[in-house]
Structures are given as structure tokens and as C-alpha cells.
C-alpha positions, -999 to 999 in steps of 0.1 A, spaced: -71 3 -53 -56 18 -85 -19 16 -89 -5 50 -99 22 50 -126 35 80 -145 67 66 -162 50 64 -196 37 99 -196 69 113 -181 93 96 -206 71 91 -237 42 114 -233 52 137 -261 68 111 -284 43 82 -280 13 94 -261 -9 64 -269 18 40 -256 22 62 -225 -16 60 -219 -17 22 -224 13 18 -200 2 41 -172 -36 41 -174 -45 7 -187 -17 -17 -176 -10 -2 -142 -42 18 -137 -67 -10 -147 -50 -45 -150 -29 -41 -118 -60 -28 -100 -81 -60 -105 -75 -71 -69 -107 -92 -69 -88 -115 -93 -52 -114 -80 -37 -92 -53 -10 -66 -61 14 -88 -40 7 -119 -63 9 -98 -95 43 -85 -84 56 -121 -78 43 -133 -112 57 -103 -130 91 -105 -114 93 -143 -122 84 -136 -158 110 -108 -162 137 -129 -146 129 -159 -169 132 -136 -200 164 -120 -187 149 -85 -188 169 -72 -159 164 -34 -162 126 -41 -160 131 -66 -133 149 -40 -112 120 -16 -114 95 -44 -106 114 -56 -76 110 -21 -62 73 -22 -69 71 -57 -53 87 -43 -22 60 -16 -20 33 -43 -26 44 -62 5 66 -89 -11 92 -98 15 129 -105 12 122 -141 22 97 -145 -7 120 -128 -32 150 -150 -23 129 -182 -25 114 -171 -58 148 -166 -74 162 -198 -60 133 -218 -73 135 -202 -108 173 -208 -110 164 -245 -119 140 -235 -146 152 -202 -160 190 -207 -156 217 -203 -130 233 -171 -145 199 -154 -145 195 -162 -109 229 -146 -101 219 -115 -120 185 -113 -102 201 -118 -68 224 -88 -75 193 -66 -82 174 -80 -52 203 -72 -29 203 -36 -39 166 -33 -31 162 -57 -2 197 -54 14 201 -47 51 202 -9 46 171 -9 23 137 -2 37 122 -36 29 90 -47 45 95 -67 76 90 -105 75 74 -101 109 36 -100 108 24 -68 125 -3 -70 151 -36 -68 133 -64 -72 159 -91 -100 157 -92 -103 119 -67 -116 94 -40 -92 82 -53 -94 47 -36 -84 15 -10 -56 10 -27 -23 2 5 -2 -4 0 25 -31 0 62 -38 -23 70 -10 -1 56 18 34 68 30 44 32 38 32 -4 41 -5 -11 48 -27 -42 46 -65 -46 41 -89 -74 50 -123 -66 37 -151 -76 61 -180 -69 38 -187 -78 1 -174 -54 -25 -209 -44 -36 -221 -35 -1 -235 0 3 -217 3 37 -182 -13 34 -161 -24 64 -124 -33 63 -97 -42 87 -68 -18 79 -33 -23 93 -7 4 90 30 -4 95 49 18 119 51 54 106 26 48 78 -2 73 73 -27 80 45 -35 112 27 -59 139 37 -93 127 23 -131 130 26 -160 106 25 -195 115 11 -213 100 42 -185 101 68 -164 73 82 -163 53 115 -130 40 128 -127 14 156 -91 9 168 -83 -27 176 -45 -28 179 -14 -7 182 -11 31 184 -18 58 159 -32 92 150 -63 107 134 -69 144 126 -98 163 111 -93 195 92 -91 224 116 -88 202 147 -58 189 168 -46 154 160 -58 128 184 -39 98 196 -55 64 189 -53 33 210 -72 0 211 -109 6 220 -110 42 207 -139 50 183 -138 80 159 -165 92 136 -155 117 109 -185 136 95 -194 137 58 -171 158 36 -148 167 65 -111 162 56 -91 139 78 -61 116 78 -51 86 100 -23 61 104 2 45 127 27 62 151 64 59 142 70 34 170 40 11 165 18 -4 139 -19 4 142 -50 -15 131 -86 -1 129 -118 -13 114 -130 14 89 -167 15 82 -175 37 51 -210 41 37 -214 48 0 -242 43 -24 -237 19 -53 -215 36 -80 -206 65 -57 -170 74 -50 -164 64 -14 -133 85 -9 -117 116 -24 -79 115 -18 -59 147 -15 -24 157 -3 -3 140 24 -1 156 59 30 177 66 59 155 77 72 181 102 38 180 119 39 142 121 74 144 137 62 170 162 33 148 172 57 119 180 79 142 201 49 156 221 35 122 228 67 108 245 
């Protein structure tokens, strides 16, 4: 899943367009997306460790926020900084803890250290990114080159994805928690374990967890080799999501 970054284009697009392209499209768009080599979670841990060791604290602050979105927990950040204190220096650890507290403090929306319910398959790797409103995890159940991919997807409470379409449709099998799915022009439907939903080809839909519960489903998505399996669009309206929760109580 490509990691979306626009800081280079936003801040340096006119002054240094090639640098902006390399920063946003190559570093974040390509290198960070090589999840068959390292997960986004692990890349965040490595990047934060390197920035702390070099004492580059403005950049560390930005990457701690990215690490949070990539599923790195408060426990992992604290242990990483504590470990590096003996190698990178005690003063650097103090500075790093100050930044981590701002992002992972009690009032911050840090990912929970409690593993959400994820059905019969492993939770998998963090799948947070520009196409989800919160934290999500993915455990692939088929090989990457398979023409019909299947993945175990877990949404944290309140996390949903964008409106999107699939060239050959998508089958969802709910295995844990409670959530929602809506096709364009239809009423949203509540999802519970055992529910099976098929969204036809090229029909817009979105799905995700309710605000009070995580939700896990197996997503089966056919796509020919080299074919784009999903076309991401805008997020569903937040007022609509709130109203769904009110009506379901």
C-alpha cells in the first residue's frame, strides 16, 4: 500500500520540484511501500531510531507521528528510546522522550497496546494509510501474485475506508466484531460475524468498524495480473457515520 506524502510538493514544489518529487513520490511513494521487504511498522521503528541517534529531533517528531499511524505502540516507542539511550546518548533519549510524550501521551490518540479481536487468522501487519480513517491491520491469505487475492482485514473501532470500486467485485466474510458496509445508492448495512456481502464489479462501496467495536472480515478480491484491483475515492460523510451509530443503539 503506497504511503501518501505531500510535504515536499507543499513546501518545496515551486523552489525545488525535483527534490519534492524524490521526497514524496520516490522515498515515501516507493521505498516506504515495499512491504514485501519490511512492513511500514518496522520501517518507522528503524527510521525513528536512526533520527534519534543522529539527534535530528524536528524530523524525529514528524516520524514519531507517522510511526503512530503505522501501528507502532507507546510500549514499543518507550522501549526503543530506552534501549538507544545506552548507544546514542542519555541527553538524546531525554529529548526523544519529550517528543514521544507529546504524541503518545494519555490525551493523544495512540494506537492501543491491546490486540483487537481478529477472527481465526493472525492480526497481520499495520495497514494504516491514506485510505483509512484510523488504524487497520492486514494478514494476506494468498500469495501477492494470485489473480484472486484474499486478506484478513481488521479495523480498529471507528475506522472505515474510502468509497472505492473493484473491477470484478469483492466478497466480504465477517469473522469478528461489528461494522458497516454500504453500496452507492443503498442504505448502509450492519455487519456481524457470519455475515457475507458481495459488492458487484464497478459499484462504489465502503466498509469498516463501528465506533464501539473493532471489526474483522476476509476480503476476497479478483483481479487479473497487472490490473488495478481497487480505485480509491473520497471518504464517506462523517455526519452519516455518526447517524448510523445513533440509529443502531
